[in-house]
N, C-alpha and C positions, 0 to 999 in steps of 0.2 A: 464208060464215062464216069467221072467222079463229081459228086455234088459237094460243094463247100458250104457249110453252115457256120454261123458265128457261135463260138463257144463250144461247139461239138466237133469231135474228130470227123473228117470226111468219110463218107460211106460209099461203097461201090454200088452201082445200080443192081448188080446181081452178085451172087456168091462166088462166081468164077473169076471175077476180076481181083487183082491184087491191089492192096492199098499202096499208093505212091505218095510220099510226102510232098507237100506243097512248098514252093520256094519260100524261105523265111520261117518255116515251121521248126526246123532243127535248131538246136542250141549251138551257138558258135563256140569253137574251141578256144580255150584260154591259151594265149601264146606267151612264152617267156622270152620277151624281146631282148633282154640283157644277155641271156645265155646264148641266144642266136647270134647277136652282134659279136660277142666274144669269140664264138667258134669260127666266124667268118673273118675276123680281123687278122691281118698279117702278124706273125710272131717276130718281133725284133729281138735279137739276142746278140751277145758278144761271142765271137769265135777267134781262135788263134789264127794268125796269118798263115802259119805253116800247115794248118788243117784244111785250108781252102785250095782247091785244085783248079788249075787253069784249063779251060776247054780248048783242046787242040784244034777244033773246028771253028774257033772264034773268027768271025769275019772282020771285026774291027781291031785294028792294030794301032798302037801309039808309038811314035818315035820318042827319043830321049827328051827333045824340047817340049813336046806335049805333056809328058810325064812331069817335067819340071814346072810347067804352068799349072797343072792340077795340084801339084805339091804346094806351090805358092798360094793357090786359092784355098786349100785346106788350112794352111798356116794362118791366113788372114781371116777367113770367115768361119773356120771350123768344119767339122765333118757333118754336113747337112743331110745328104742322101745316102742311105745305107746300101751296101752291096747286096745284090739279089743272088741267092744260091738255091740249089735244089736240095733234096734230102741227103744226098751223098756228099755235099760240100762243093759241088762243081759250080763255078762262077757262071751265072747266066747273064748278068749285067753288072758292070762296074769294074772291068778289068783295069782300066786306067786309074781308077781310084785305089785299087789294090796295089798297083805298082807304086803309086805316089805314097801310099802308107808305108810301103817297104822303104822308100827313099827317106821318109821322115823318121824311120826307126820305130814306128808304132807296131805293137804286137797283137792288139786285139781290136779289130774293127767291128762296127755294128753291121749285122747282116739281117736280111729278111728272108724267111723261108716261105 
């Protein structure tokens, strides 16, 4: 059993017990929140269209009409959502946007890794 006294460190009842810190006794660690947020933030970068690989197992397909609609949307509103790729440049999300960029003749879309 540990006795807690004000201003003095807690002492064990006998010399066989080990001192266990009381909750709130230890100093809190200083956290660098800016560095942590920066390390967790997605990295938006520009990549060449030719460097991006299309996933052959992509379940979502777009016909020519849908690609033209996406192209018109990009032309009117701009490129708002970047293409999601893995470390190797494989497109995980945004195949339709990639095809629309090719139709527009754009060579360097924004991607998120």
